[in-house]
C-alpha positions in Angstrom: 0.1 0.2 0.2 1.4 3.1 -1.3 1.8 6.1 1.5 -0.3 9.0 1.2 1.1 11.9 -0.7 1.9 15.0 1.4 -1.2 17.1 0.2 -3.6 14.6 1.2 -2.2 14.2 4.8 -4.0 17.0 6.1 -7.4 15.4 4.5 -6.9 12.8 6.8 -6.4 14.6 9.6 -9.4 16.7 9.4 -11.1 13.3 8.7 -9.7 12.0 12.3 -10.8 15.3 13.8 -14.3 15.0 12.3 -14.7 11.5 13.8 -13.3 12.6 17.1 -14.9 15.9 18.1 -18.2 14.7 18.0 -17.6 11.9 20.1 -15.6 14.3 22.6 -18.8 16.5 22.8 -21.2 14.1 23.3 -19.3 12.6 26.5 -18.7 15.9 28.0 -22.5 16.7 27.5 -23.2 13.3 29.5 -21.5 14.1 32.2 -23.2 17.9 32.7 -26.0 16.0 32.1 -25.4 13.6 34.7 -23.7 16.7 37.1 -27.7 18.3 37.0 -29.5 15.2 37.5 -27.3 14.5 40.8 -27.7 18.1 42.0 -31.9 17.9 41.0 -31.9 14.9 43.4 -29.5 16.2 46.1 -32.1 19.0 46.1 -35.2 17.3 46.3 -33.6 15.3 49.1 -32.8 18.1 50.4 -36.5 19.6 50.1 -37.8 16.7 51.3 -36.3 16.8 54.5 -36.6 20.2 55.4 -41.0 19.8 54.8 -40.5 16.4 57.2 -38.9 19.1 59.8 -41.3 21.7 58.8 -44.6 19.3 59.3 -42.9 17.5 62.4 -43.1 20.7 65.2 -45.6 20.6 67.5 -48.1 22.7 66.0 -46.9 23.1 62.4 -48.6 26.0 60.1 -50.7 24.9 57.4 -49.1 23.8 54.7 -45.4 24.9 56.4 -43.9 21.5 55.0 -44.7 21.9 51.2 -44.0 25.5 51.6 -40.6 24.9 52.5 -39.8 22.0 50.1 -41.3 24.5 46.9 -38.6 27.1 48.1 -35.8 25.0 48.0 -36.9 23.5 44.7 -37.5 26.5 42.8 -33.7 27.4 44.5 -32.7 24.4 42.6 -34.7 25.0 39.6 -36.7 21.7 39.2 -39.6 21.8 37.4 -43.3 20.4 37.6 -42.5 19.9 41.2 -45.0 18.0 43.6 -44.7 17.6 46.9 -47.0 14.9 49.1 -47.1 15.1 52.8 -48.6 12.0 54.7 -49.1 12.5 58.4 -49.7 9.8 60.2 -49.7 8.9 64.1 -46.2 7.8 64.7 -44.8 9.4 61.2 -44.7 11.9 58.9 -43.8 11.1 55.1 -42.6 13.7 52.8 -42.3 12.8 48.9 -40.9 15.5 46.6 -41.1 14.3 43.0 -39.5 17.3 40.4 -38.1 17.1 36.6 -34.7 18.2 36.5 -33.5 21.3 33.8 -32.1 19.3 31.4 -29.2 20.1 28.9 -30.4 17.9 26.1 -34.4 16.7 26.7 -33.9 13.0 26.3 -37.8 12.3 27.9 -39.2 11.9 30.7 -36.4 12.6 33.3 -37.8 12.6 37.4 -36.5 12.9 40.6 -38.6 11.4 43.4 -36.9 11.3 46.8 -38.4 10.9 50.4 -38.0 11.7 54.0 -39.7 10.3 56.7 -39.4 11.4 60.4 -41.6 11.3 63.9 -43.6 14.1 64.8 -42.6 16.1 68.0 -44.8 14.7 71.1 -45.1 16.8 74.7 -43.6 14.3 77.3 -43.7 14.8 81.0 -40.6 14.0 83.1 
């Protein structure tokens, strides 16, 4: 096989870069999207914990947990947020669900985090 002539060498390098650059960009965008998803997941977890703590006080304000969770998710940039608070006699369960901001819209990706806490009770010594 003959070696390419001197004037064809640039064409080979251009072709190599044309094949490599899209793969590198795809990997970088994938890493960024993963970081955004992890951030959204952590924000939903923190929102669920904050909502559970707001609901666990002795006499909580109406919808205090939901307001706390919505404020945290708003700051974090989550969209289509749903906060569900279930209050039982022994446990309070808060579920926060939302969509992270996507760099490339690849479908209905959602984060779903839950926090469970016991309500405060008055005890006598």
